[in-house]
Structures are given as structure tokens and as C-alpha cells.
N, CA, C, O and CB atoms as a CASP TS submission, in Angstrom:
PFRMAT TS
TARGET T0000
AUTHOR 0000-0000-0000
METHOD Language model
MODEL 1
PARENT N/A
ATOM      1  N   MET     1      -9.515   7.499  -3.692  1.00  0.00           N
ATOM      2  CA  MET     1      -8.438   6.509  -3.597  1.00  0.00           C
ATOM      3  C   MET     1      -7.222   7.202  -2.990  1.00  0.00           C
ATOM      4  O   MET     1      -6.959   8.378  -3.239  1.00  0.00           O
ATOM      5  CB  MET     1      -8.095   5.886  -5.006  1.00  0.00           C
ATOM      6  N   ASN     2      -6.523   6.465  -2.221  1.00  0.00           N
ATOM      7  CA  ASN     2      -5.326   6.954  -1.549  1.00  0.00           C
ATOM      8  C   ASN     2      -4.248   7.303  -2.574  1.00  0.00           C
ATOM      9  O   ASN     2      -3.977   6.522  -3.486  1.00  0.00           O
ATOM     10  CB  ASN     2      -4.800   5.904  -0.549  1.00  0.00           C
ATOM     11  N   THR     3      -3.640   8.467  -2.424  1.00  0.00           N
ATOM     12  CA  THR     3      -2.613   8.907  -3.365  1.00  0.00           C
ATOM     13  C   THR     3      -1.403   7.979  -3.368  1.00  0.00           C
ATOM     14  O   THR     3      -0.813   7.729  -4.419  1.00  0.00           O
ATOM     15  CB  THR     3      -2.173  10.321  -3.032  1.00  0.00           C
ATOM     16  N   LEU     4      -1.037   7.473  -2.209  1.00  0.00           N
ATOM     17  CA  LEU     4       0.108   6.572  -2.133  1.00  0.00           C
ATOM     18  C   LEU     4      -0.161   5.294  -2.925  1.00  0.00           C
ATOM     19  O   LEU     4       0.733   4.773  -3.591  1.00  0.00           O
ATOM     20  CB  LEU     4       0.432   6.236  -0.668  1.00  0.00           C
ATOM     21  N   ILE     5      -1.366   4.802  -2.854  1.00  0.00           N
ATOM     22  CA  ILE     5      -1.723   3.605  -3.620  1.00  0.00           C
ATOM     23  C   ILE     5      -1.675   3.908  -5.114  1.00  0.00           C
ATOM     24  O   ILE     5      -1.236   3.069  -5.901  1.00  0.00           O
ATOM     25  CB  ILE     5      -3.130   3.094  -3.218  1.00  0.00           C
ATOM     26  N   GLU     6      -2.112   5.072  -5.502  1.00  0.00           N
ATOM     27  CA  GLU     6      -2.025   5.465  -6.911  1.00  0.00           C
ATOM     28  C   GLU     6      -0.566   5.533  -7.366  1.00  0.00           C
ATOM     29  O   GLU     6      -0.245   5.144  -8.488  1.00  0.00           O
ATOM     30  CB  GLU     6      -2.716   6.828  -7.134  1.00  0.00           C
ATOM     31  N   GLN     7       0.300   6.020  -6.507  1.00  0.00           N
ATOM     32  CA  GLN     7       1.727   6.068  -6.837  1.00  0.00           C
ATOM     33  C   GLN     7       2.288   4.660  -6.998  1.00  0.00           C
ATOM     34  O   GLN     7       3.093   4.404  -7.893  1.00  0.00           O
ATOM     35  CB  GLN     7       2.510   6.831  -5.751  1.00  0.00           C
ATOM     36  N   VAL     8       1.861   3.752  -6.129  1.00  0.00           N
ATOM     37  CA  VAL     8       2.308   2.357  -6.222  1.00  0.00           C
ATOM     38  C   VAL     8       1.819   1.746  -7.531  1.00  0.00           C
ATOM     39  O   VAL     8       2.575   1.056  -8.215  1.00  0.00           O
ATOM     40  CB  VAL     8       1.795   1.527  -5.010  1.00  0.00           C
ATOM     41  N   LYS     9       0.561   1.994  -7.882  1.00  0.00           N
ATOM     42  CA  LYS     9       0.019   1.475  -9.145  1.00  0.00           C
ATOM     43  C   LYS     9       0.828   1.981 -10.337  1.00  0.00           C
ATOM     44  O   LYS     9       1.141   1.218 -11.251  1.00  0.00           O
ATOM     45  CB  LYS     9      -1.460   1.878  -9.302  1.00  0.00           C
ATOM     46  N   THR    10       1.159   3.255 -10.322  1.00  0.00           N
ATOM     47  CA  THR    10       1.944   3.840 -11.406  1.00  0.00           C
ATOM     48  C   THR    10       3.324   3.198 -11.489  1.00  0.00           C
ATOM     49  O   THR    10       3.791   2.858 -12.575  1.00  0.00           O
ATOM     50  CB  THR    10       2.078   5.355 -11.212  1.00  0.00           C
ATOM     51  N   GLU    11       3.967   3.034 -10.351  1.00  0.00           N
ATOM     52  CA  GLU    11       5.307   2.437 -10.318  1.00  0.00           C
ATOM     53  C   GLU    11       5.273   0.982 -10.781  1.00  0.00           C
ATOM     54  O   GLU    11       6.164   0.542 -11.508  1.00  0.00           O
ATOM     55  CB  GLU    11       5.896   2.523  -8.901  1.00  0.00           C
ATOM     56  N   ILE    12       4.262   0.243 -10.368  1.00  0.00           N
ATOM     57  CA  ILE    12       4.133  -1.162 -10.774  1.00  0.00           C
ATOM     58  C   ILE    12       3.941  -1.256 -12.289  1.00  0.00           C
ATOM     59  O   ILE    12       4.547  -2.106 -12.942  1.00  0.00           O
ATOM     60  CB  ILE    12       2.946  -1.842 -10.035  1.00  0.00           C
ATOM     61  N   ALA    13       3.103  -0.389 -12.842  1.00  0.00           N
ATOM     62  CA  ALA    13       2.885  -0.380 -14.289  1.00  0.00           C
ATOM     63  C   ALA    13       4.176  -0.007 -15.020  1.00  0.00           C
ATOM     64  O   ALA    13       4.513  -0.607 -16.040  1.00  0.00           O
ATOM     65  CB  ALA    13       1.752   0.604 -14.662  1.00  0.00           C
ATOM     66  N   TYR    14       4.890   0.982 -14.495  1.00  0.00           N
ATOM     67  CA  TYR    14       6.150   1.423 -15.099  1.00  0.00           C
ATOM     68  C   TYR    14       7.170   0.287 -15.141  1.00  0.00           C
ATOM     69  O   TYR    14       7.911   0.144 -16.114  1.00  0.00           O
ATOM     70  CB  TYR    14       6.725   2.616 -14.324  1.00  0.00           C
ATOM     71  N   ARG    15       7.200  -0.515 -14.084  1.00  0.00           N
ATOM     72  CA  ARG    15       8.161  -1.622 -14.007  1.00  0.00           C
ATOM     73  C   ARG    15       7.701  -2.861 -14.771  1.00  0.00           C
ATOM     74  O   ARG    15       8.449  -3.830 -14.901  1.00  0.00           O
ATOM     75  CB  ARG    15       8.408  -1.988 -12.560  1.00  0.00           C
ATOM     76  N   GLY    16       6.479  -2.825 -15.270  1.00  0.00           N
ATOM     77  CA  GLY    16       5.986  -3.931 -16.082  1.00  0.00           C
ATOM     78  C   GLY    16       5.527  -5.146 -15.295  1.00  0.00           C
ATOM     79  O   GLY    16       5.475  -6.253 -15.832  1.00  0.00           O
ATOM     80  N   TYR    17       5.191  -4.945 -14.019  1.00  0.00           N
ATOM     81  CA  TYR    17       4.701  -6.056 -13.204  1.00  0.00           C
ATOM     82  C   TYR    17       3.294  -6.447 -13.657  1.00  0.00           C
ATOM     83  O   TYR    17       2.603  -5.667 -14.312  1.00  0.00           O
ATOM     84  CB  TYR    17       4.704  -5.678 -11.697  1.00  0.00           C
ATOM     85  N   SER    18       2.889  -7.638 -13.306  1.00  0.00           N
ATOM     86  CA  SER    18       1.583  -8.142 -13.724  1.00  0.00           C
ATOM     87  C   SER    18       0.447  -7.454 -12.959  1.00  0.00           C
ATOM     88  O   SER    18       0.654  -6.841 -11.912  1.00  0.00           O
ATOM     89  CB  SER    18       1.512  -9.659 -13.518  1.00  0.00           C
ATOM     90  N   GLN    19      -0.747  -7.579 -13.517  1.00  0.00           N
ATOM     91  CA  GLN    19      -1.932  -7.025 -12.867  1.00  0.00           C
ATOM     92  C   GLN    19      -2.193  -7.693 -11.519  1.00  0.00           C
ATOM     93  O   GLN    19      -2.658  -7.046 -10.581  1.00  0.00           O
ATOM     94  CB  GLN    19      -3.153  -7.182 -13.771  1.00  0.00           C
ATOM     95  N   SER    20      -1.893  -8.984 -11.424  1.00  0.00           N
ATOM     96  CA  SER    20      -2.121  -9.679 -10.147  1.00  0.00           C
ATOM     97  C   SER    20      -1.166  -9.158  -9.071  1.00  0.00           C
ATOM     98  O   SER    20      -1.535  -9.092  -7.899  1.00  0.00           O
ATOM     99  CB  SER    20      -1.944 -11.207 -10.321  1.00  0.00           C
ATOM    100  N   THR    21       0.043  -8.793  -9.456  1.00  0.00           N
ATOM    101  CA  THR    21       0.985  -8.195  -8.508  1.00  0.00           C
ATOM    102  C   THR    21       0.460  -6.847  -8.039  1.00  0.00           C
ATOM    103  O   THR    21       0.489  -6.539  -6.847  1.00  0.00           O
ATOM    104  CB  THR    21       2.385  -8.036  -9.146  1.00  0.00           C
ATOM    105  N   CYS    22      -0.014  -6.057  -8.971  1.00  0.00           N
ATOM    106  CA  CYS    22      -0.579  -4.748  -8.641  1.00  0.00           C
ATOM    107  C   CYS    22      -1.751  -4.907  -7.678  1.00  0.00           C
ATOM    108  O   CYS    22      -1.838  -4.200  -6.675  1.00  0.00           O
ATOM    109  CB  CYS    22      -1.030  -4.011  -9.920  1.00  0.00           C
ATOM    110  N   LYS    23      -2.637  -5.825  -7.983  1.00  0.00           N
ATOM    111  CA  LYS    23      -3.805  -6.056  -7.134  1.00  0.00           C
ATOM    112  C   LYS    23      -3.379  -6.481  -5.736  1.00  0.00           C
ATOM    113  O   LYS    23      -3.910  -5.981  -4.744  1.00  0.00           O
ATOM    114  CB  LYS    23      -4.722  -7.120  -7.754  1.00  0.00           C
ATOM    115  N   SER    24      -2.428  -7.398  -5.652  1.00  0.00           N
ATOM    116  CA  SER    24      -1.954  -7.899  -4.366  1.00  0.00           C
ATOM    117  C   SER    24      -1.320  -6.783  -3.531  1.00  0.00           C
ATOM    118  O   SER    24      -1.646  -6.627  -2.354  1.00  0.00           O
ATOM    119  CB  SER    24      -0.948  -9.031  -4.579  1.00  0.00           C
ATOM    120  N   TYR    25      -0.429  -6.019  -4.129  1.00  0.00           N
ATOM    121  CA  TYR    25       0.233  -4.925  -3.410  1.00  0.00           C
ATOM    122  C   TYR    25      -0.800  -3.927  -2.889  1.00  0.00           C
ATOM    123  O   TYR    25      -0.753  -3.527  -1.726  1.00  0.00           O
ATOM    124  CB  TYR    25       1.254  -4.210  -4.327  1.00  0.00           C
ATOM    125  N   CYS    26      -1.720  -3.535  -3.744  1.00  0.00           N
ATOM    126  CA  CYS    26      -2.708  -2.528  -3.363  1.00  0.00           C
ATOM    127  C   CYS    26      -3.661  -3.042  -2.289  1.00  0.00           C
ATOM    128  O   CYS    26      -4.042  -2.292  -1.390  1.00  0.00           O
ATOM    129  CB  CYS    26      -3.498  -2.085  -4.583  1.00  0.00           C
ATOM    130  N   GLU    27      -4.046  -4.304  -2.373  1.00  0.00           N
ATOM    131  CA  GLU    27      -4.904  -4.886  -1.340  1.00  0.00           C
ATOM    132  C   GLU    27      -4.204  -4.890   0.015  1.00  0.00           C
ATOM    133  O   GLU    27      -4.824  -4.591   1.036  1.00  0.00           O
ATOM    134  CB  GLU    27      -5.313  -6.314  -1.725  1.00  0.00           C
ATOM    135  N   HIS    28      -2.932  -5.225   0.027  1.00  0.00           N
ATOM    136  CA  HIS    28      -2.190  -5.233   1.291  1.00  0.00           C
ATOM    137  C   HIS    28      -2.023  -3.821   1.855  1.00  0.00           C
ATOM    138  O   HIS    28      -2.084  -3.626   3.069  1.00  0.00           O
ATOM    139  CB  HIS    28      -0.817  -5.882   1.093  1.00  0.00           C
ATOM    140  N   LEU    29      -1.815  -2.860   0.996  1.00  0.00           N
ATOM    141  CA  LEU    29      -1.724  -1.481   1.468  1.00  0.00           C
ATOM    142  C   LEU    29      -3.053  -1.013   2.055  1.00  0.00           C
ATOM    143  O   LEU    29      -3.075  -0.319   3.072  1.00  0.00           O
ATOM    144  CB  LEU    29      -1.296  -0.553   0.326  1.00  0.00           C
ATOM    145  N   LEU    30      -4.153  -1.390   1.420  1.00  0.00           N
ATOM    146  CA  LEU    30      -5.468  -1.034   1.957  1.00  0.00           C
ATOM    147  C   LEU    30      -5.720  -1.706   3.302  1.00  0.00           C
ATOM    148  O   LEU    30      -6.298  -1.097   4.203  1.00  0.00           O
ATOM    149  CB  LEU    30      -6.569  -1.420   0.968  1.00  0.00           C
ATOM    150  N   LYS    31      -5.290  -2.958   3.443  1.00  0.00           N
ATOM    151  CA  LYS    31      -5.440  -3.660   4.720  1.00  0.00           C
ATOM    152  C   LYS    31      -4.676  -2.940   5.829  1.00  0.00           C
ATOM    153  O   LYS    31      -5.180  -2.791   6.943  1.00  0.00           O
ATOM    154  CB  LYS    31      -4.948  -5.113   4.597  1.00  0.00           C
ATOM    155  N   LEU    32      -3.465  -2.498   5.519  1.00  0.00           N
ATOM    156  CA  LEU    32      -2.692  -1.737   6.510  1.00  0.00           C
ATOM    157  C   LEU    32      -3.417  -0.454   6.909  1.00  0.00           C
ATOM    158  O   LEU    32      -3.509  -0.123   8.090  1.00  0.00           O
ATOM    159  CB  LEU    32      -1.297  -1.399   5.957  1.00  0.00           C
ATOM    160  N   SER    33      -3.920   0.246   5.929  1.00  0.00           N
ATOM    161  CA  SER    33      -4.631   1.488   6.192  1.00  0.00           C
ATOM    162  C   SER    33      -5.861   1.246   7.063  1.00  0.00           C
ATOM    163  O   SER    33      -6.130   2.017   7.984  1.00  0.00           O
ATOM    164  CB  SER    33      -5.037   2.151   4.881  1.00  0.00           C
ATOM    165  N   HIS    34      -6.599   0.192   6.779  1.00  0.00           N
ATOM    166  CA  HIS    34      -7.791  -0.122   7.572  1.00  0.00           C
ATOM    167  C   HIS    34      -7.432  -0.616   8.966  1.00  0.00           C
ATOM    168  O   HIS    34      -8.115  -0.290   9.936  1.00  0.00           O
ATOM    169  CB  HIS    34      -8.635  -1.167   6.861  1.00  0.00           C
ATOM    170  N   TYR    35      -6.373  -1.393   9.069  1.00  0.00           N
ATOM    171  CA  TYR    35      -5.950  -1.921  10.368  1.00  0.00           C
ATOM    172  C   TYR    35      -5.611  -0.784  11.330  1.00  0.00           C
ATOM    173  O   TYR    35      -6.015  -0.806  12.493  1.00  0.00           O
ATOM    174  CB  TYR    35      -4.737  -2.855  10.200  1.00  0.00           C
ATOM    175  N   PHE    36      -4.869   0.206  10.839  1.00  0.00           N
ATOM    176  CA  PHE    36      -4.466   1.327  11.679  1.00  0.00           C
ATOM    177  C   PHE    36      -5.485   2.461  11.670  1.00  0.00           C
ATOM    178  O   PHE    36      -5.354   3.430  12.419  1.00  0.00           O
ATOM    179  CB  PHE    36      -3.124   1.847  11.230  1.00  0.00           C
ATOM    180  N   ASN    37      -6.484   2.338  10.833  1.00  0.00           N
ATOM    181  CA  ASN    37      -7.554   3.331  10.734  1.00  0.00           C
ATOM    182  C   ASN    37      -7.001   4.743  10.478  1.00  0.00           C
ATOM    183  O   ASN    37      -7.427   5.719  11.094  1.00  0.00           O
ATOM    184  CB  ASN    37      -8.394   3.322  12.015  1.00  0.00           C
ATOM    185  N   LYS    38      -6.046   4.812   9.557  1.00  0.00           N
ATOM    186  CA  LYS    38      -5.485   6.103   9.170  1.00  0.00           C
ATOM    187  C   LYS    38      -4.827   5.981   7.803  1.00  0.00           C
ATOM    188  O   LYS    38      -4.535   4.876   7.345  1.00  0.00           O
ATOM    189  CB  LYS    38      -4.466   6.605  10.225  1.00  0.00           C
ATOM    190  N   PRO    39      -4.592   7.118   7.150  1.00  0.00           N
ATOM    191  CA  PRO    39      -3.934   7.083   5.839  1.00  0.00           C
ATOM    192  C   PRO    39      -2.544   6.459   5.933  1.00  0.00           C
ATOM    193  O   PRO    39      -1.880   6.538   6.966  1.00  0.00           O
ATOM    194  CB  PRO    39      -3.833   8.497   5.255  1.00  0.00           C
ATOM    195  N   LEU    40      -2.126   5.847   4.851  1.00  0.00           N
ATOM    196  CA  LEU    40      -0.836   5.160   4.824  1.00  0.00           C
ATOM    197  C   LEU    40       0.332   6.079   5.164  1.00  0.00           C
ATOM    198  O   LEU    40       1.274   5.661   5.836  1.00  0.00           O
ATOM    199  CB  LEU    40      -0.614   4.547   3.466  1.00  0.00           C
ATOM    200  N   ASP    41       0.276   7.308   4.711  1.00  0.00           N
ATOM    201  CA  ASP    41       1.399   8.215   4.954  1.00  0.00           C
ATOM    202  C   ASP    41       1.498   8.678   6.406  1.00  0.00           C
ATOM    203  O   ASP    41       2.464   9.346   6.776  1.00  0.00           O
ATOM    204  CB  ASP    41       1.281   9.416   4.056  1.00  0.00           C
ATOM    205  N   LEU    42       0.508   8.330   7.232  1.00  0.00           N
ATOM    206  CA  LEU    42       0.559   8.685   8.652  1.00  0.00           C
ATOM    207  C   LEU    42       0.941   7.504   9.541  1.00  0.00           C
ATOM    208  O   LEU    42       1.078   7.660  10.754  1.00  0.00           O
ATOM    209  CB  LEU    42      -0.779   9.236   9.093  1.00  0.00           C
ATOM    210  N   ILE    43       1.111   6.340   8.952  1.00  0.00           N
ATOM    211  CA  ILE    43       1.513   5.158   9.714  1.00  0.00           C
ATOM    212  C   ILE    43       3.013   5.247   9.974  1.00  0.00           C
ATOM    213  O   ILE    43       3.804   5.465   9.056  1.00  0.00           O
ATOM    214  CB  ILE    43       1.151   3.833   8.952  1.00  0.00           C
ATOM    215  N   THR    44       3.390   5.076  11.237  1.00  0.00           N
ATOM    216  CA  THR    44       4.797   5.231  11.618  1.00  0.00           C
ATOM    217  C   THR    44       5.571   3.921  11.457  1.00  0.00           C
ATOM    218  O   THR    44       4.987   2.846  11.324  1.00  0.00           O
ATOM    219  CB  THR    44       4.902   5.724  13.066  1.00  0.00           C
ATOM    220  N   ASP    45       6.879   4.040  11.472  1.00  0.00           N
ATOM    221  CA  ASP    45       7.749   2.861  11.427  1.00  0.00           C
ATOM    222  C   ASP    45       7.501   1.959  12.635  1.00  0.00           C
ATOM    223  O   ASP    45       7.492   0.735  12.506  1.00  0.00           O
ATOM    224  CB  ASP    45       9.230   3.284  11.377  1.00  0.00           C
ATOM    225  N   ASP    46       7.303   2.560  13.803  1.00  0.00           N
ATOM    226  CA  ASP    46       7.042   1.769  15.011  1.00  0.00           C
ATOM    227  C   ASP    46       5.755   0.959  14.877  1.00  0.00           C
ATOM    228  O   ASP    46       5.705  -0.200  15.289  1.00  0.00           O
ATOM    229  CB  ASP    46       6.957   2.683  16.239  1.00  0.00           C
ATOM    230  N   GLU    47       4.722   1.560  14.306  1.00  0.00           N
ATOM    231  CA  GLU    47       3.465   0.836  14.100  1.00  0.00           C
ATOM    232  C   GLU    47       3.664  -0.324  13.129  1.00  0.00           C
ATOM    233  O   GLU    47       3.125  -1.411  13.336  1.00  0.00           O
ATOM    234  CB  GLU    47       2.373   1.786  13.575  1.00  0.00           C
ATOM    235  N   LEU    48       4.430  -0.094  12.080  1.00  0.00           N
ATOM    236  CA  LEU    48       4.701  -1.165  11.120  1.00  0.00           C
ATOM    237  C   LEU    48       5.500  -2.291  11.765  1.00  0.00           C
ATOM    238  O   LEU    48       5.252  -3.464  11.485  1.00  0.00           O
ATOM    239  CB  LEU    48       5.455  -0.616   9.906  1.00  0.00           C
ATOM    240  N   ASN    49       6.450  -1.949  12.619  1.00  0.00           N
ATOM    241  CA  ASN    49       7.227  -2.972  13.317  1.00  0.00           C
ATOM    242  C   ASN    49       6.342  -3.818  14.222  1.00  0.00           C
ATOM    243  O   ASN    49       6.542  -5.029  14.323  1.00  0.00           O
ATOM    244  CB  ASN    49       8.341  -2.326  14.136  1.00  0.00           C
ATOM    245  N   ILE    50       5.375  -3.203  14.874  1.00  0.00           N
ATOM    246  CA  ILE    50       4.434  -3.946  15.715  1.00  0.00           C
ATOM    247  C   ILE    50       3.561  -4.848  14.850  1.00  0.00           C
ATOM    248  O   ILE    50       3.297  -5.995  15.210  1.00  0.00           O
ATOM    249  CB  ILE    50       3.556  -2.978  16.545  1.00  0.00           C
ATOM    250  N   PHE    51       3.120  -4.333  13.725  1.00  0.00           N
ATOM    251  CA  PHE    51       2.246  -5.094  12.830  1.00  0.00           C
ATOM    252  C   PHE    51       2.947  -6.326  12.276  1.00  0.00           C
ATOM    253  O   PHE    51       2.365  -7.409  12.216  1.00  0.00           O
ATOM    254  CB  PHE    51       1.765  -4.213  11.684  1.00  0.00           C
ATOM    255  N   PHE    52       4.192  -6.153  11.874  1.00  0.00           N
ATOM    256  CA  PHE    52       4.930  -7.258  11.273  1.00  0.00           C
ATOM    257  C   PHE    52       5.730  -7.985  12.321  1.00  0.00           C
ATOM    258  O   PHE    52       6.422  -8.953  12.007  1.00  0.00           O
ATOM    259  CB  PHE    52       5.845  -6.763  10.163  1.00  0.00           C
TER
END
């Protein structure tokens, strides 16, 4: 599992967000990673701007 996603899961749990929020956030992060075919921490701001 991607370390960044694990960090997001930890932060979401710490803030008391619901499990569905955690699932949604993590699914979207995985989609980004698959779309760019690289780890999340290697995706640039320019790539994110193009995506969104």
C-alpha cells in the first residue's frame, strides 16, 4: 500500500471522519496514481493541474 495513502488514512481517523470519507479519499488517490502510472509523491503540480 502506498505510504501517502496510509498517512491520509491515519489523518482521517485522527480527525474523526467517517469510514465512507476515508474510503472515498483513498479511492480517489488510487485513481490518480493509476491515471499517471506513478506513485502519488512523484505526481507534479503541473500534472494535477492538467488532470483537474
